C-alpha positions as CSV (number, residue, x, y, z in Angstrom):
1,M,0.0,0.0,0.0
2,N,1.5,3.4,-1.0
3,R,1.6,6.4,1.2
4,R,-1.2,8.2,-0.6
5,R,-3.5,5.2,-0.3
6,M,-2.8,4.9,3.4
7,L,-3.5,8.6,4.0
8,S,-6.8,8.3,2.1
9,L,-7.9,5.4,4.3
10,L,-6.9,7.3,7.5
11,A,-8.9,10.3,6.3
12,A,-11.9,8.2,5.5
13,G,-11.8,6.5,8.9
14,A,-11.5,9.8,10.7
15,A,-14.5,11.2,8.8
16,G,-16.6,8.2,9.9
17,G,-16.0,8.6,13.6
18,V,-14.1,5.3,13.8
19,L,-12.3,4.0,16.8
20,G,-9.8,1.5,15.3
21,L,-9.0,1.4,11.6
22,P,-9.0,-1.7,9.4
23,H,-5.7,-3.4,8.7
24,L,-5.8,-3.2,4.9
25,A,-2.1,-3.3,4.3
26,A,-2.4,-6.7,2.7
27,A,-1.3,-7.7,-0.7
28,Q,-3.6,-6.5,-3.4
29,D,-4.5,-10.0,-4.5
30,R,-6.1,-10.8,-1.2
31,R,-9.8,-10.3,-1.0
32,T,-11.0,-7.8,1.6
33,M,-13.6,-8.0,4.4
34,V,-14.4,-5.3,6.9
35,T,-16.8,-5.9,9.7
36,V,-18.7,-2.9,11.2
37,V,-19.7,-3.4,14.8
38,K,-22.1,-1.5,17.1
39,I,-19.5,0.4,18.9
40,A,-15.7,0.2,18.9
41,G,-13.4,0.0,21.9
42,I,-15.5,-2.0,24.3
43,P,-14.3,-5.4,25.6
44,W,-17.0,-7.4,23.8
45,F,-16.1,-6.1,20.3
46,N,-12.4,-6.2,21.1
47,A,-12.9,-9.9,21.6
48,L,-14.9,-10.1,18.4
49,E,-12.0,-8.4,16.6
50,R,-9.6,-11.0,17.8
51,G,-11.8,-13.6,16.1
52,V,-11.9,-11.6,12.9
53,L,-8.2,-11.4,12.8
54,R,-7.8,-15.1,13.6
55,G,-10.1,-15.9,10.7
56,A,-8.3,-13.5,8.4
57,K,-5.0,-15.4,9.1
58,E,-6.5,-18.9,8.7
59,F,-8.6,-18.1,5.5
60,D,-6.1,-15.8,3.9
61,L,-8.4,-12.8,3.7
62,A,-7.6,-9.1,4.4
63,A,-10.2,-9.0,7.2
64,S,-10.6,-6.3,9.8
65,M,-13.1,-4.6,12.1
66,I,-14.2,-1.0,12.6
67,G,-17.0,0.6,14.5
68,P,-18.6,4.0,15.4
69,A,-17.4,6.0,18.4
70,N,-20.9,6.0,19.8
71,V,-24.0,3.8,19.7
72,D,-25.4,5.6,16.6
73,P,-27.0,3.9,13.6
74,A,-26.3,6.9,11.4
75,Q,-22.6,6.5,12.1
76,Q,-22.8,2.8,11.1
77,V,-24.4,3.9,7.8
78,K,-21.5,6.3,7.1
79,L,-19.0,3.5,7.7
80,L,-20.9,1.2,5.4
81,E,-21.2,3.8,2.6
82,D,-17.4,4.3,2.8
83,L,-16.8,0.5,2.5
84,I,-19.1,0.4,-0.6
85,A,-17.1,3.3,-2.1
86,R,-13.8,1.4,-1.5
87,K,-15.3,-1.7,-3.1
88,V,-14.4,-4.2,-0.5
89,D,-15.3,-7.8,-1.3
90,V,-17.2,-8.5,1.9
91,I,-19.0,-6.3,4.5
92,G,-19.6,-7.8,7.9
93,L,-22.2,-6.1,10.1
94,V,-23.5,-6.3,13.7
95,P,-26.5,-3.9,13.2
96,L,-27.8,-1.3,15.6
97,D,-31.0,-0.7,13.6
98,V,-32.0,-3.1,10.8
99,K,-34.3,-0.6,9.1
100,V,-31.7,2.1,9.0
101,T,-29.0,-0.2,7.5
102,E,-31.2,-2.1,5.0
103,P,-31.0,0.4,2.1
104,V,-27.2,0.8,2.3
105,L,-26.8,-3.0,2.5
106,R,-29.0,-3.4,-0.6
107,R,-26.7,-1.0,-2.4
108,A,-23.7,-3.0,-1.3
109,Q,-25.3,-6.2,-2.7
110,A,-26.2,-4.5,-6.0
111,G,-22.5,-3.6,-6.3
112,G,-21.5,-7.2,-5.9
113,I,-20.4,-7.1,-2.3
114,T,-21.2,-10.1,0.0
115,V,-22.9,-9.1,3.3
116,I,-22.4,-11.3,6.4
117,T,-24.3,-10.2,9.5
118,H,-24.2,-11.3,13.1
119,E,-26.9,-10.5,15.6
120,G,-29.0,-9.6,12.6
121,P,-31.6,-12.3,12.0
122,E,-34.1,-9.7,10.7
123,Q,-31.6,-7.7,8.7
124,E,-32.6,-7.4,5.1
125,G,-29.9,-6.9,2.5
126,R,-27.7,-9.7,3.9
127,T,-26.2,-12.7,2.1
128,W,-26.1,-14.7,5.3
129,N,-26.7,-14.1,9.1
130,V,-24.5,-16.1,11.5
131,E,-25.5,-16.8,15.1
132,L,-23.9,-18.9,17.8
133,I,-27.1,-19.3,19.9
134,D,-30.8,-19.9,19.5
135,S,-32.3,-16.5,20.2
136,V,-35.5,-17.7,21.9
137,S,-33.6,-20.2,24.2
138,F,-31.0,-17.6,25.0
139,G,-33.7,-15.2,26.4
140,E,-35.6,-18.0,28.1
141,E,-32.6,-19.5,29.9
142,Q,-31.7,-16.1,31.4
143,M,-35.3,-15.6,32.6
144,K,-35.2,-19.0,34.3
145,K,-32.1,-18.0,36.2
146,L,-33.5,-14.6,37.1
147,A,-36.7,-16.2,38.3
148,A,-34.8,-18.7,40.5
149,E,-32.9,-15.8,42.1
150,M,-36.1,-13.9,42.7
151,K,-37.9,-16.9,44.1
152,E,-40.3,-16.6,41.2
153,Q,-42.0,-13.4,42.4
154,G,-41.6,-9.6,42.4
155,E,-40.8,-6.9,39.9
156,Y,-37.9,-6.8,37.4
157,V,-36.6,-4.6,34.7
158,I,-34.8,-5.3,31.4
159,Y,-32.0,-3.4,29.6
160,V,-31.2,-3.7,25.9
161,G,-28.5,-1.9,23.8
162,T,-31.1,0.2,22.0
163,L,-34.8,-0.1,21.4
164,T,-34.0,-1.1,17.8
165,T,-31.1,-3.5,18.4
166,P,-32.6,-6.6,16.8
167,L,-31.3,-9.6,18.9
168,H,-31.4,-7.8,22.3
169,N,-35.1,-7.1,21.8
170,K,-35.7,-10.6,20.5
171,W,-34.1,-12.0,23.7
172,A,-36.1,-9.6,25.8
173,D,-39.4,-10.7,24.0
174,A,-38.6,-14.3,24.7
175,A,-37.7,-13.7,28.3
176,I,-40.9,-11.7,29.0
177,A,-43.1,-14.3,27.2
178,Y,-41.5,-17.1,29.3
179,Q,-42.0,-15.2,32.5
180,K,-45.7,-14.5,31.7
181,K,-46.3,-18.2,31.0
182,H,-44.3,-19.8,33.8
183,Y,-43.9,-17.2,36.6
184,P,-47.2,-15.4,37.1
185,K,-46.1,-13.8,40.4
186,M,-43.3,-11.9,38.6
187,K,-44.0,-8.6,36.8
188,L,-42.1,-6.4,34.4
189,A,-42.1,-3.1,36.3
190,T,-41.9,-0.9,33.2
191,D,-40.9,-0.8,29.5
192,R,-37.4,-2.0,28.7
193,F,-34.6,0.5,29.0
194,P,-31.9,1.3,26.3
195,G,-28.2,1.7,27.2
196,G,-27.2,-1.9,27.8
197,D,-24.0,-1.5,25.6
198,E,-22.7,1.3,27.8
199,I,-21.6,1.0,31.4
200,D,-22.2,4.6,32.4
201,T,-25.7,4.7,30.9
202,S,-26.8,1.5,32.5
203,Q,-25.3,2.5,35.9
204,R,-27.3,5.8,35.8
205,T,-30.4,4.0,34.7
206,T,-30.1,1.5,37.6
207,L,-29.7,4.3,40.1
208,D,-32.9,5.9,38.6
209,V,-34.7,2.5,38.7
210,I,-33.8,2.1,42.4
211,K,-35.5,5.4,43.2
212,A,-38.5,5.2,40.8
213,Y,-39.3,1.5,41.3
214,P,-38.4,0.6,44.9
215,N,-40.1,-2.9,44.5
216,V,-37.7,-4.0,41.8
217,R,-35.9,-7.2,42.8
218,G,-34.3,-8.2,39.5
219,I,-32.5,-6.8,36.5
220,L,-32.0,-8.7,33.3
221,G,-29.3,-7.0,31.1
222,F,-28.9,-7.7,27.4
223,G,-25.8,-5.9,26.1
224,S,-22.4,-6.9,27.6
225,N,-22.1,-3.7,29.6
226,G,-25.6,-3.6,30.9
227,P,-25.1,-6.0,33.8
228,I,-21.7,-4.3,34.6
229,G,-23.3,-0.9,35.0
230,A,-26.2,-2.3,36.9
231,G,-23.9,-4.2,39.1
232,N,-21.8,-1.1,39.9
233,A,-24.9,0.8,40.9
234,V,-26.3,-2.0,43.0
235,R,-23.0,-2.5,44.7
236,Q,-22.7,1.3,45.3
237,R,-26.1,1.2,47.1
238,R,-25.3,-2.0,48.9
239,L,-28.3,-3.8,47.4
240,G,-26.6,-6.9,46.1
241,Q,-28.6,-9.2,48.4
242,R,-31.9,-7.6,47.5
243,I,-31.6,-7.1,43.7
244,A,-30.6,-10.0,41.5
245,I,-28.7,-9.2,38.3
246,V,-28.5,-11.7,35.4
247,G,-27.4,-11.0,31.8
248,T,-25.0,-11.1,29.0
249,V,-21.4,-10.4,30.1
250,L,-17.8,-11.0,29.3
251,P,-16.2,-13.2,32.0
252,S,-13.0,-11.1,32.3
253,Q,-15.0,-7.9,32.7
254,A,-17.7,-9.3,35.1
255,K,-15.5,-11.5,37.3
256,P,-15.4,-9.2,40.4
257,L,-19.2,-8.7,40.3
258,I,-19.7,-12.4,39.8
259,M,-17.4,-13.4,42.6
260,D,-19.0,-11.1,45.2
261,G,-22.5,-12.3,44.1
262,T,-23.7,-9.0,42.6
263,I,-24.1,-10.6,39.2
264,R,-25.8,-14.0,40.0
265,E,-24.9,-15.5,36.6
266,G,-23.9,-14.4,33.1
267,F,-24.7,-15.8,29.7
268,L,-23.0,-15.5,26.4
269,W,-21.5,-17.0,23.3
270,S,-17.9,-16.4,22.5
271,P,-17.5,-13.0,20.6
272,N,-14.1,-14.3,19.5
273,D,-15.8,-17.3,17.9
274,A,-18.5,-15.0,16.4
275,G,-15.9,-12.9,14.6
276,Y,-14.2,-16.0,13.4
277,A,-17.5,-17.5,12.2
278,M,-18.3,-14.4,10.1
279,V,-15.0,-14.6,8.3
280,A,-15.4,-18.4,7.8
281,V,-18.8,-18.0,6.2
282,A,-17.5,-15.1,4.1
283,K,-14.7,-17.4,2.8
284,L,-17.2,-20.1,1.9
285,V,-19.3,-17.7,0.0
286,L,-16.3,-16.2,-1.9
287,D,-15.2,-19.6,-2.8
288,G,-18.6,-20.5,-4.2
289,R,-19.3,-23.3,-1.7
290,K,-22.8,-24.5,-1.3
291,I,-24.2,-23.7,2.2
292,E,-26.7,-26.2,3.4
293,D,-28.2,-27.6,6.6
294,G,-25.8,-29.9,8.5
295,M,-22.7,-28.6,7.0
296,V,-19.6,-28.0,9.1
297,I,-18.4,-24.5,9.6
298,P,-14.6,-24.6,10.0
299,G,-13.6,-24.3,13.6
300,L,-17.2,-24.3,14.9
301,G,-18.8,-27.6,14.0
302,K,-22.1,-28.7,12.5
303,A,-24.5,-25.9,11.7
304,V,-28.3,-25.6,11.5
305,V,-28.9,-23.7,8.2
306,D,-32.2,-22.1,7.2
307,V,-31.5,-21.6,3.5
308,P,-34.7,-19.7,2.6
309,N,-34.2,-17.2,5.4
310,R,-30.4,-17.0,5.0
311,Q,-29.7,-18.0,8.6
312,I,-26.7,-20.1,9.9
313,R,-26.6,-21.2,13.5
314,V,-24.3,-23.2,15.8
315,D,-25.1,-23.9,19.4
316,R,-22.4,-22.3,21.6
317,I,-24.2,-20.9,24.6
318,M,-22.0,-20.5,27.8
319,R,-22.9,-19.8,31.4
320,I,-20.6,-17.6,33.5
321,N,-20.7,-18.1,37.3
322,K,-18.2,-18.6,40.2
323,Q,-17.4,-22.2,39.0
324,T,-16.8,-21.4,35.3
325,V,-15.5,-17.8,35.2
326,D,-11.8,-18.5,35.6
327,G,-11.8,-21.2,33.0
328,L,-13.5,-19.0,30.5
329,I,-11.1,-16.2,31.2
330,A,-8.3,-18.6,30.5
331,Q,-9.8,-19.1,27.1
332,G,-9.3,-15.4,26.4
333,L,-12.8,-14.3,27.2
């Protein structure tokens, strides 16, 4: 890559509000893939980036990751438009708002760009969506744990990344539906709150919830920073015995709150594996491989493939608690 090309890439990244620029200094004959995540610089997507880079090395693609500086669908669109202009071979996307990103993804496909999404089962304009969990079961399992911690009664609240983040809201829907069917003495205190991707926002929200809804006895956080922020607030108010927190977390980030019992249990799939899976599927598509039910995704195993709906899923759900957290951290999570 010559100096002029490098400067143009840096300028484009700065204009898009990017934290972390793609590593595109590969040989020109390598095909390029850039994955746009919801927000750059947080532990979850740092781990996903490691998976992307692992896949890039294994599958000989110039693959990298970028993301907006803030949780902002408009910033995602700017980054996607820039990638279309640069004519990358593959766009990866973890969408914030599937309606906002749909038109730009359709333009990408019209230009011959393959689109691989993650956490985007309802995202139109994709070639394939890749998931490491079953969305309904993921929400239900977390509700089961929250209910057990709440002794199946009392009020609870739910946090999501944004009110338009597709999978967070699908998990929330599944959890609420399961609660209504199985735990009639539990009650959702109010509508779900956004901010689950940001520690400061979820911490402030939790402090407000404690004041406004004094009967709340449980918090279910979707978004890897939601339980962390909630845990900080609950710990600050010394309410860890009264308010149970369950949700999606990274083991290394959540360990102190798990070990002192503030977060009763965490759930996730490996973001590292998710990044790797996106690159693996991109490679299959670029090579013209047929993607069908029961096929083996390299490094991840046998997949359930819904061909008409362009969905690929492997079952990799993990539980994070006092017994498992150290082992998961040793795996790089």
